[in-house]
Rosetta silent file (secondary structure, phi, psi, omega in degrees, C-alpha in Angstrom):
SEQUENCE: MQFAANAAPPRNMADLAVRRAIALYAAQTWGVAAAEIQKLAHDPLELVTRAVQPVLWLLLFGEVMAQIRGVAPGNLRYLDFLAAGILAQSCLFVAIFYGISAIWERDLGVLQRYLVSPAPRSALVMGKALSAGVRALSQAVIVYLLAVILHVGIRFNPLAMIGVVGVIILGSALFSTFSLIIACIVKTRERFMGIGQVLTMPVFFASNAIYPLSLMPAWLRAISRANPLTYEVDALRDLMLAAGRTEYGLLADFGILLGATLMLTAIAGRMYGRMGF
SCORE:     score description
SCORE:     0.000 S_00000001
   1 L     0.000  -45.115 -179.932   -0.006   -0.009    0.015 S_00000001
   2 H   -64.357  -37.659  178.419    2.785    2.330    0.889 S_00000001
   3 H   -62.795  -43.556  179.229    4.584    1.474   -2.405 S_00000001
   4 H   -60.944  -43.069 -178.866    1.450    2.243   -4.454 S_00000001
   5 H   -62.442  -37.787 -178.337    1.038    5.603   -2.736 S_00000001
   6 H   -77.303  -22.564 -178.032    4.614    6.541   -3.537 S_00000001
   7 H   -82.373  -17.697 -176.803    4.326    5.406   -7.178 S_00000001
   8 H   -65.777  -45.409 -178.017    1.323    7.653   -7.912 S_00000001
   9 H   -55.976  -46.373  178.203    3.106   11.076   -7.948 S_00000001
  10 H   -59.127  -39.622  179.109    5.581   10.131  -10.740 S_00000001
  11 H   -64.601  -42.925  179.462    2.755    8.863  -12.891 S_00000001
  12 H   -65.059  -39.058  177.740    0.789   12.072  -12.352 S_00000001
  13 H   -64.650  -39.476 -179.301    3.919   14.135  -13.097 S_00000001
  14 H   -68.578  -37.498  177.080    4.475   12.176  -16.291 S_00000001
  15 H   -64.905  -41.410 -179.372    0.850   12.731  -17.373 S_00000001
  16 H   -64.123  -39.977 -179.646    1.240   16.469  -16.615 S_00000001
  17 H   -66.290  -41.141  175.857    4.431   16.640  -18.679 S_00000001
  18 H   -61.433  -45.011  179.416    2.674   15.006  -21.614 S_00000001
  19 H   -61.767  -43.576  179.677   -0.236   17.364  -21.425 S_00000001
  20 H   -64.385  -37.192  174.674    2.087   20.350  -21.267 S_00000001
  21 H   -63.353  -43.401  178.177    4.010   19.036  -24.325 S_00000001
  22 H   -68.082  -38.755  177.839    0.830   18.633  -26.299 S_00000001
  23 H   -62.728  -46.202  178.793   -0.404   22.112  -25.267 S_00000001
  24 H   -61.648  -41.109  179.483    2.965   23.638  -26.292 S_00000001
  25 H   -65.399  -41.413  179.470    2.924   21.819  -29.640 S_00000001
  26 H   -67.141  -35.337  177.972   -0.634   23.033  -30.309 S_00000001
  27 H   -67.911  -41.907  178.761    0.313   26.611  -29.376 S_00000001
  28 H   -66.244  -37.948  177.283    3.290   26.566  -31.681 S_00000001
  29 H   -63.692  -47.520 -179.110    1.200   25.137  -34.494 S_00000001
  30 H   -64.739  -36.848  178.626   -1.485   27.768  -34.022 S_00000001
  31 H   -59.235  -40.495  178.487    1.117   30.568  -33.852 S_00000001
  32 H   -71.020  -39.157  179.961    2.358   29.712  -37.329 S_00000001
  33 H   -66.837  -42.264 -179.190   -1.192   29.325  -38.628 S_00000001
  34 H   -60.982  -39.782  177.520   -2.330   32.644  -37.150 S_00000001
  35 H   -60.940  -43.076  179.793    0.590   34.445  -38.849 S_00000001
  36 H   -69.062  -37.126 -177.035   -0.469   32.947  -42.177 S_00000001
  37 H   -69.750  -32.557  178.811   -4.131   33.751  -41.690 S_00000001
  38 H   -63.343  -33.793  176.391   -3.299   37.459  -40.958 S_00000001
  39 H   -58.724  -37.055 -179.397   -1.844   37.654  -44.502 S_00000001
  40 H   -71.430  -33.555  179.738   -5.245   36.798  -45.870 S_00000001
  41 H   -69.095  -25.971 -179.444   -6.925   39.466  -43.715 S_00000001
  42 L   -89.151   -5.532 -178.941   -4.530   42.072  -45.195 S_00000001
  43 L  -136.502   67.377 -179.976   -5.271   40.975  -48.800 S_00000001
  44 L   -63.178  -19.809 -178.829   -9.067   40.583  -49.203 S_00000001
  45 H   -64.372  -25.574  177.152   -8.730   40.986  -52.984 S_00000001
  46 H   -61.848  -36.303  176.488   -7.405   37.409  -53.069 S_00000001
  47 H   -63.797  -36.889  179.986  -10.793   36.187  -51.975 S_00000001
  48 H   -71.474  -42.532 -178.865  -12.512   37.989  -54.821 S_00000001
  49 H   -66.700  -33.248 -179.099  -10.122   36.722  -57.483 S_00000001
  50 H   -74.581  -16.399  178.488  -10.392   33.165  -56.217 S_00000001
  51 H   -73.644  -20.407 -173.127  -14.207   33.385  -56.462 S_00000001
  52 H   -66.477  -40.591 -174.010  -14.035   33.655  -60.226 S_00000001
  53 H   -66.011  -49.979  176.387  -13.073   30.059  -60.938 S_00000001
  54 H   -62.400  -32.874  177.905  -15.920   28.300  -59.100 S_00000001
  55 H   -62.435  -44.413 -178.561  -18.392   30.793  -60.608 S_00000001
  56 H   -66.771  -43.299  179.727  -17.222   29.884  -64.124 S_00000001
  57 H   -64.206  -42.505 -175.246  -17.297   26.145  -63.477 S_00000001
  58 H   -78.806  -39.725 -177.450  -20.755   26.108  -61.981 S_00000001
  59 H   -77.749  -39.518 -175.497  -22.412   28.700  -64.238 S_00000001
  60 H   -95.991  -63.936 -178.595  -20.832   27.695  -67.568 S_00000001
  61 H   -61.874  -46.106 -177.643  -19.601   24.115  -67.385 S_00000001
  62 H   -63.538  -42.868 -178.080  -22.309   23.035  -64.997 S_00000001
  63 H   -66.467  -36.867 -179.442  -25.195   24.504  -66.896 S_00000001
  64 H   -69.433  -51.603 -177.264  -23.973   23.005  -70.219 S_00000001
  65 H   -66.963  -22.080  178.937  -23.306   19.498  -68.815 S_00000001
  66 L   -66.144  -19.376  177.627  -26.659   19.561  -66.978 S_00000001
  67 L   -75.700  -15.860  178.647  -28.305   19.227  -70.409 S_00000001
  68 L   -92.870  121.050 -176.080  -26.735   15.813  -70.844 S_00000001
  69 L   -84.541  151.131  173.097  -28.717   13.102  -69.156 S_00000001
  70 L    88.667    0.682  178.203  -27.152   10.159  -67.392 S_00000001
  71 L   -75.718  -48.860  178.623  -23.893   11.838  -66.283 S_00000001
  72 L   -80.123  144.190  179.613  -24.764   12.083  -62.608 S_00000001
  73 L   -73.070  150.125  175.483  -25.512    8.823  -60.835 S_00000001
  74 L    65.279 -142.751  178.033  -28.996    7.902  -59.672 S_00000001
  75 L   -97.787   17.271 -177.299  -31.564   10.704  -59.506 S_00000001
  76 L   -76.420  131.469  174.345  -28.965   13.340  -58.553 S_00000001
  77 L   -66.570  149.337 -176.895  -29.032   16.529  -60.658 S_00000001
  78 H   -64.893  -38.309  178.796  -25.771   17.192  -62.403 S_00000001
  79 H   -63.236  -35.650  175.817  -25.425   20.641  -60.796 S_00000001
  80 H   -64.669  -48.380  178.387  -25.816   19.005  -57.402 S_00000001
  81 H   -58.308  -41.026 -176.711  -23.229   16.407  -58.319 S_00000001
  82 H   -72.731  -31.999 -172.818  -20.865   19.054  -59.647 S_00000001
  83 H   -57.982  -46.380  179.962  -21.164   21.457  -56.643 S_00000001
  84 H   -65.201  -37.710  178.444  -19.283   19.170  -54.277 S_00000001
  85 H   -64.369  -42.228 -177.718  -16.597   18.528  -56.941 S_00000001
  86 H   -72.006  -30.618  174.665  -16.055   22.219  -57.593 S_00000001
  87 H   -64.322  -48.405  175.864  -15.810   22.895  -53.819 S_00000001
  88 H   -61.307  -39.835  179.276  -13.021   20.284  -53.616 S_00000001
  89 H   -62.014  -45.744 -179.763  -11.427   21.685  -56.766 S_00000001
  90 H   -61.286  -40.559  179.978  -11.382   25.231  -55.326 S_00000001
  91 H   -68.519  -33.575  177.744   -9.773   23.999  -52.141 S_00000001
  92 H   -66.241  -42.653  179.112   -7.221   22.054  -54.192 S_00000001
  93 H   -65.516  -32.024  174.543   -6.270   25.097  -56.203 S_00000001
  94 H   -66.432  -45.263 -173.481   -5.780   27.114  -53.020 S_00000001
  95 H   -77.622  -37.961 -170.532   -3.611   24.423  -51.436 S_00000001
  96 H   -67.733  -22.660  176.936   -1.558   23.137  -54.271 S_00000001
  97 L   -99.054   10.528 -177.204    0.203   26.511  -54.840 S_00000001
  98 L   -68.391  -26.614 -177.754    0.730   27.013  -51.135 S_00000001
  99 H   -65.850  -25.024 -178.195    4.316   25.888  -51.317 S_00000001
 100 H   -64.479  -24.287  178.395    5.319   28.968  -53.247 S_00000001
 101 H   -68.725  -28.981  176.439    4.858   31.027  -50.035 S_00000001
 102 H   -67.608  -36.132  177.262    7.608   28.907  -48.480 S_00000001
 103 H   -68.121  -42.311  177.538    9.943   29.837  -51.331 S_00000001
 104 H   -60.412  -43.860 -178.134    9.080   33.521  -50.851 S_00000001
 105 H   -64.018  -36.288  176.199    9.763   33.187  -47.092 S_00000001
 106 H   -64.815  -45.702 -177.820   13.161   31.646  -47.804 S_00000001
 107 H   -66.106  -32.508 -178.493   14.073   34.408  -50.245 S_00000001
 108 H   -87.281   -7.116 -177.671   12.887   37.102  -47.720 S_00000001
 109 L    89.592   -2.777 -178.597   14.690   35.569  -44.758 S_00000001
 110 H   -68.135  -37.086 -176.500   11.448   34.686  -42.912 S_00000001
 111 H   -62.891  -35.709  177.536   12.120   30.960  -43.158 S_00000001
 112 H   -63.522  -34.268  177.083   15.398   31.273  -41.248 S_00000001
 113 H   -68.890  -35.858  176.063   13.571   32.921  -38.356 S_00000001
 114 H   -61.114  -45.810 -170.015   11.106   30.037  -38.334 S_00000001
 115 H   -72.299  -24.090  177.094   13.899   27.474  -38.333 S_00000001
 116 L   -86.941   -3.829  174.351   15.813   28.985  -35.379 S_00000001
 117 L   -72.105  156.190 -179.890   12.656   28.886  -33.246 S_00000001
 118 L   -76.063   -1.495 -178.180   12.351   26.026  -30.707 S_00000001
 119 L   -67.122  137.931  176.689    9.178   24.807  -32.438 S_00000001
 120 L   -61.290  152.080 -178.518    9.447   21.283  -33.992 S_00000001
 121 H   -62.025  -35.767  178.323    9.586   21.247  -37.767 S_00000001
 122 H   -62.787  -33.079  178.263    6.337   19.229  -37.859 S_00000001
 123 H   -69.093  -39.580  174.869    4.578   22.018  -35.937 S_00000001
 124 H   -59.091  -46.009  179.689    5.710   24.543  -38.530 S_00000001
 125 H   -65.860  -41.745 -176.938    4.336   22.313  -41.275 S_00000001
 126 H   -66.109  -38.258  178.539    1.118   21.606  -39.462 S_00000001
 127 H   -60.640  -43.113 -179.637    0.617   25.389  -38.845 S_00000001
 128 H   -69.708  -39.671  176.952    0.936   26.124  -42.524 S_00000001
 129 H   -61.633  -40.997  177.719   -1.355   23.201  -43.397 S_00000001
 130 H   -63.384  -40.492  178.420   -3.954   24.545  -40.936 S_00000001
 131 H   -68.504  -31.680  176.094   -3.835   28.019  -42.427 S_00000001
 132 H   -65.401  -36.662  176.958   -4.332   26.522  -45.900 S_00000001
 133 H   -68.257  -36.697  176.040   -7.490   24.881  -44.590 S_00000001
 134 H   -65.407  -41.407  175.990   -8.757   28.215  -43.181 S_00000001
 135 H   -60.620  -42.662 -177.702   -8.125   29.858  -46.550 S_00000001
 136 H   -65.186  -29.827  179.493  -10.017   27.102  -48.278 S_00000001
 137 H   -61.125  -29.699  173.924  -13.064   27.701  -45.995 S_00000001
 138 H   -64.640  -32.061  171.672  -13.524   31.051  -47.754 S_00000001
 139 H   -65.699  -38.790 -178.519  -13.955   29.083  -50.977 S_00000001
 140 H   -60.779  -41.917  179.900  -16.549   26.964  -49.296 S_00000001
 141 H   -62.837  -39.792 -179.946  -18.607   30.059  -48.425 S_00000001
 142 H   -65.800  -46.378 -177.462  -18.500   31.186  -52.078 S_00000001
 143 H   -66.289  -37.722  179.077  -19.484   27.750  -53.441 S_00000001
 144 H   -64.941  -41.604  176.266  -22.309   27.406  -50.887 S_00000001
 145 H   -63.556  -43.691  173.419  -23.715   30.802  -51.894 S_00000001
 146 H   -58.394  -42.230 -177.553  -23.579   29.883  -55.561 S_00000001
 147 H   -61.081  -43.439  178.093  -25.149   26.541  -54.842 S_00000001
 148 H   -61.222  -42.683  179.775  -28.093   28.211  -53.101 S_00000001
 149 H   -63.783  -36.826 -179.141  -28.595   30.633  -55.981 S_00000001
 150 L   -87.380   10.141  176.258  -28.550   27.732  -58.462 S_00000001
 151 L    60.875   36.213  170.408  -31.074   25.786  -56.325 S_00000001
 152 L   -70.299  140.094 -178.175  -28.664   23.019  -55.489 S_00000001
 153 L   -76.359   83.359 -176.412  -30.045   20.662  -52.836 S_00000001
 154 E   -81.918  142.154  176.492  -27.768   21.666  -49.949 S_00000001
 155 L   -95.235  111.697 -172.208  -27.821   19.790  -46.695 S_00000001
 156 L  -100.375   17.218  175.102  -27.963   22.372  -43.907 S_00000001
 157 L   -58.254  125.459 -177.350  -27.764   19.919  -41.025 S_00000001
 158 H   -54.334  -42.905 -179.559  -25.329   21.449  -38.445 S_00000001
 159 H   -66.141  -38.394  179.192  -23.441   18.190  -37.913 S_00000001
 160 H   -66.689  -36.154 -178.347  -23.107   17.671  -41.655 S_00000001
 161 H   -72.547  -32.985  175.748  -21.778   21.236  -42.130 S_00000001
 162 H   -67.079  -35.695  174.626  -19.239   20.647  -39.358 S_00000001
 163 H   -64.414  -37.452  178.131  -18.213   17.511  -41.246 S_00000001
 164 H   -62.282  -44.692 -178.380  -17.796   19.589  -44.409 S_00000001
 165 H   -60.436  -42.937  178.635  -15.533   21.990  -42.541 S_00000001
 166 H   -64.894  -40.508  179.285  -13.434   19.038  -41.288 S_00000001
 167 H   -64.563  -44.061 -178.081  -13.120   17.518  -44.799 S_00000001
 168 H   -62.093  -48.050  179.793  -12.108   20.899  -46.278 S_00000001
 169 H   -62.533  -41.267 -179.640   -9.460   21.510  -43.630 S_00000001
 170 H   -68.054  -45.545  179.833   -8.119   17.945  -43.930 S_00000001
 171 H   -64.847  -40.561  179.280   -8.036   17.909  -47.705 S_00000001
 172 H   -67.536  -37.281  174.292   -6.429   21.307  -47.886 S_00000001
 173 H   -59.057  -43.716 -179.524   -3.843   20.310  -45.289 S_00000001
 174 H   -59.958  -51.306 -174.673   -3.016   17.261  -47.370 S_00000001
 175 H   -76.408  -27.919  176.521   -2.479   19.069  -50.630 S_00000001
 176 H   -71.564  -34.458  176.578   -0.733   22.094  -49.072 S_00000001
 177 H   -68.650  -39.941  173.797    1.712   19.740  -47.370 S_00000001
 178 H   -60.803  -40.527  177.347    2.261   17.970  -50.669 S_00000001
 179 H   -63.008  -41.644 -178.445    2.858   21.389  -52.213 S_00000001
 180 H   -63.987  -37.212  177.138    5.400   22.205  -49.473 S_00000001
 181 H   -64.383  -42.770  176.692    7.315   18.998  -50.285 S_00000001
 182 H   -62.223  -43.031  178.301    7.525   20.041  -53.968 S_00000001
 183 H   -59.643  -38.839  178.687    8.781   23.486  -52.877 S_00000001
 184 H   -64.060  -30.471 -179.792   11.447   21.836  -50.770 S_00000001
 185 H   -80.666  -49.477 -171.731   12.628   19.878  -53.761 S_00000001
 186 H   -84.054  -37.925  173.494   12.591   22.493  -56.546 S_00000001
 187 L    66.162    2.952  176.871   13.465   25.543  -54.358 S_00000001
 188 L  -131.855  148.633 -178.016   12.735   28.157  -57.061 S_00000001
 189 H   -64.491  -38.945 -175.917    9.479   29.929  -57.868 S_00000001
 190 H   -65.484  -45.952  177.309    9.793   29.337  -61.593 S_00000001
 191 H   -65.790  -40.626 -179.341   10.187   25.569  -61.287 S_00000001
 192 H   -61.993  -45.632 -178.922    7.489   25.360  -58.692 S_00000001
 193 H   -60.662  -40.378  177.420    4.917   27.160  -60.818 S_00000001
 194 H   -62.338  -48.822 -179.016    5.689   24.894  -63.746 S_00000001
 195 H   -67.676  -37.570 -179.942    5.368   21.698  -61.752 S_00000001
 196 H   -62.173  -39.866 -179.691    2.268   22.982  -59.886 S_00000001
 197 H   -70.183  -33.050  179.721    0.458   23.691  -63.145 S_00000001
 198 H   -67.991  -37.030 -174.667    1.454   20.259  -64.511 S_00000001
 199 H   -83.856  -33.598 -169.148    0.130   18.420  -61.409 S_00000001
 200 H   -60.009  -56.393 -176.288   -3.038   20.378  -60.653 S_00000001
 201 H   -64.265  -40.579  174.344   -5.165   19.474  -63.686 S_00000001
 202 H   -60.920  -40.419  177.343   -4.313   15.726  -63.737 S_00000001
 203 H   -61.673  -40.729 -179.412   -5.153   15.487  -60.022 S_00000001
 204 H   -69.879  -48.920 -177.112   -8.491   17.231  -60.690 S_00000001
 205 H   -73.431  -26.311 -179.838   -9.503   15.324  -63.814 S_00000001
 206 L   -90.940   46.805  177.344   -8.286   11.960  -62.469 S_00000001
 207 L  -145.194 -178.317  179.937  -10.924   12.128  -59.715 S_00000001
 208 L   -97.490   30.108 -175.284  -14.697   11.937  -59.395 S_00000001
 209 L   -72.708  -39.163 -174.407  -15.058   15.768  -59.172 S_00000001
 210 L  -118.275   -9.867  174.506  -16.847   16.337  -62.524 S_00000001
 211 L  -154.056  151.785 -178.717  -17.926   12.826  -63.562 S_00000001
 212 L   -70.264  156.908 -179.720  -18.499    9.542  -61.759 S_00000001
 213 H   -63.529  -26.331 -177.865  -15.908    6.816  -61.739 S_00000001
 214 H   -65.410  -20.661  178.808  -18.354    4.479  -63.584 S_00000001
 215 H   -85.663   -8.729 -172.278  -17.848    6.548  -66.742 S_00000001
 216 L   -89.343  150.942  169.989  -14.043    6.230  -66.688 S_00000001
 217 L   -65.795  161.867 -171.878  -12.039    3.568  -68.466 S_00000001
 218 H   -58.630  -40.241 -177.026  -10.550    0.912  -66.175 S_00000001
 219 H   -68.495  -36.354 -179.907   -7.027    2.382  -66.119 S_00000001
 220 H   -74.239  -34.151  176.814   -8.241    5.845  -65.218 S_00000001
 221 H   -63.365  -34.752  177.216  -10.565    4.413  -62.563 S_00000001
 222 H   -67.490  -39.323  176.560   -7.605    2.706  -60.941 S_00000001
 223 H   -65.481  -41.853 -179.172   -5.686    6.013  -60.830 S_00000001
 224 H   -60.798  -38.335  179.937   -8.727    7.782  -59.417 S_00000001
 225 H   -69.168  -19.261  177.331   -8.992    5.324  -56.558 S_00000001
 226 L   -94.680   -0.558 -177.403   -5.396    6.139  -55.617 S_00000001
 227 L   -93.163  119.853  178.041   -6.107    9.904  -55.770 S_00000001
 228 H   -56.270  -30.560 -178.230   -6.878   11.558  -52.373 S_00000001
 229 H   -60.640  -36.283  178.647   -9.103   14.111  -54.075 S_00000001
 230 H   -54.232  -43.005 -175.788  -11.509   11.289  -54.963 S_00000001
 231 H   -77.888  -29.033  174.448  -12.092   10.572  -51.260 S_00000001
 232 H   -65.135  -50.359  178.208  -12.424   14.296  -50.414 S_00000001
 233 H   -59.875  -43.393 -178.829  -15.141   14.687  -53.083 S_00000001
 234 H   -58.910  -45.217  178.242  -16.844   11.512  -51.987 S_00000001
 235 H   -66.013  -43.548  179.660  -17.093   12.757  -48.374 S_00000001
 236 H   -63.254  -35.790  179.771  -18.267   16.227  -49.456 S_00000001
 237 H   -65.973  -36.935  179.157  -21.034   14.811  -51.619 S_00000001
 238 H   -72.532  -38.103 -177.387  -22.446   12.842  -48.729 S_00000001
 239 H   -84.682  -31.924 -172.705  -22.158   15.727  -46.199 S_00000001
 240 H   -88.771  -30.174 -170.810  -22.964   18.672  -48.417 S_00000001
 241 E  -105.222  140.868  178.779  -25.869   17.420  -50.553 S_00000001
 242 L   -66.000  -35.123 -176.954  -29.338   16.472  -49.327 S_00000001
 243 L  -104.802   11.094 -177.733  -29.510   13.668  -51.943 S_00000001
 244 L   -76.389  154.323  176.894  -25.750   12.838  -51.849 S_00000001
 245 L  -139.077  145.402  175.995  -24.421    9.436  -51.064 S_00000001
 246 L   -90.058  138.894  179.271  -20.909    8.227  -50.235 S_00000001
 247 L   -89.087  -28.572 -177.112  -19.424    5.484  -52.340 S_00000001
 248 L  -109.335  -11.467 -175.719  -16.625    4.447  -49.979 S_00000001
 249 L    94.073  138.482 -176.745  -18.064    5.417  -46.570 S_00000001
 250 H   -65.151  -33.983  178.411  -17.224    8.476  -44.533 S_00000001
 251 H   -60.496  -43.449 -179.363  -14.957    6.466  -42.191 S_00000001
 252 H   -69.684  -39.597 -179.060  -12.834    5.310  -45.142 S_00000001
 253 H   -62.917  -47.451 -179.974  -12.779    8.827  -46.649 S_00000001
 254 H   -67.611  -36.214  178.881  -11.624   10.474  -43.456 S_00000001
 255 H   -64.161  -42.202  175.993   -9.206    7.667  -42.710 S_00000001
 256 H   -65.274  -45.496  177.598   -7.517    7.932  -46.057 S_00000001
 257 H   -63.171  -42.833 -179.463   -7.259   11.700  -45.931 S_00000001
 258 H   -70.021  -40.843  179.201   -5.930   11.702  -42.387 S_00000001
 259 H   -62.883  -43.595 -179.826   -3.423    8.935  -43.084 S_00000001
 260 H   -65.589  -39.592 -179.389   -2.105   10.653  -46.198 S_00000001
 261 H   -64.204  -46.113  178.222   -1.902   13.974  -44.360 S_00000001
 262 H   -63.032  -39.493 -179.915    0.085   12.573  -41.489 S_00000001
 263 H   -65.584  -45.698 -179.961    2.473   10.711  -43.809 S_00000001
 264 H   -66.779  -33.890  178.706    3.102   13.870  -45.920 S_00000001
 265 H   -66.399  -39.529  176.144    3.513   15.979  -42.773 S_00000001
 266 H   -63.316  -41.318 -178.934    6.218   13.661  -41.520 S_00000001
 267 H   -67.912  -46.261 -178.468    8.015   13.793  -44.859 S_00000001
 268 H   -64.778  -34.932 -179.161    7.620   17.643  -45.110 S_00000001
 269 H   -62.088  -37.717 -179.312    8.830   18.094  -41.515 S_00000001
 270 H   -76.628  -29.960 -178.449   12.130   16.386  -42.384 S_00000001
 271 H   -87.722  -25.737 -175.116   12.602   18.314  -45.666 S_00000001
 272 H   -62.512  -38.714 -178.693   11.454   21.744  -44.416 S_00000001
 273 L   -66.348  -23.254 -179.068   14.421   22.243  -42.160 S_00000001
 274 L   -93.150   -3.886 -178.136   16.844   21.759  -45.082 S_00000001
 275 L   -68.127  -29.536 -174.977   15.048   24.158  -47.368 S_00000001
 276 L   -78.452    1.726 -174.588   16.780   27.193  -45.998 S_00000001
 277 L  -116.725    0.000    0.000   20.237   25.990  -46.998 S_00000001
């Protein structure tokens, strides 16, 4: 009894140390994210310019393709089917070019200040990924407003909308981290822009964003199933649309997105520290 009483304090101290370490890590991550989010607050014009692309896709492409029957699965209207895909596409376009900011930071000397801070490299990467998710949420507001105007069957259930926020943040974190890895490899703005443009459209078109997988040839269907954007779109269709259904299941969608994000964060954390040299 006396031994058990003496053993309790070290265990409590160990638990307290773990909680403090987690709280410190979260604070460091949020500090990086908050700095990135402030940049968006000082440049609201970016929100306006990024609104153009989803408007064009929904109003032009969506209205034209809606005249073709049998594209959307089941009884789902094509505009409804497309709305979730365009939301995922908008978030992808925000995130995939996020790595260029890291190159700018290196050139301006900001990256060196990050690297000499006591924060772990993974916390720096997670902070940037979180800020990319917050930026992408502004795209969600635009797409939701357009969807309401176009009479898309939106699901306004509060839990479903919280799920949409989670999917957007997770998907944006994934692709922004992937973008950061590319930036760590190429290290120049010119090379990054070229590679980013080459990668963006294949990732978008090799997914279920604008047409169902059932219409794809077998080889493209196999590529789409290995594409994280496919699972982001699948989750958004189920959570965003009143008549939407998930093909893979929300648990699988979230699990794949989370697993890919954690893997890329670990890789980016190791590479980010060497980018400044």
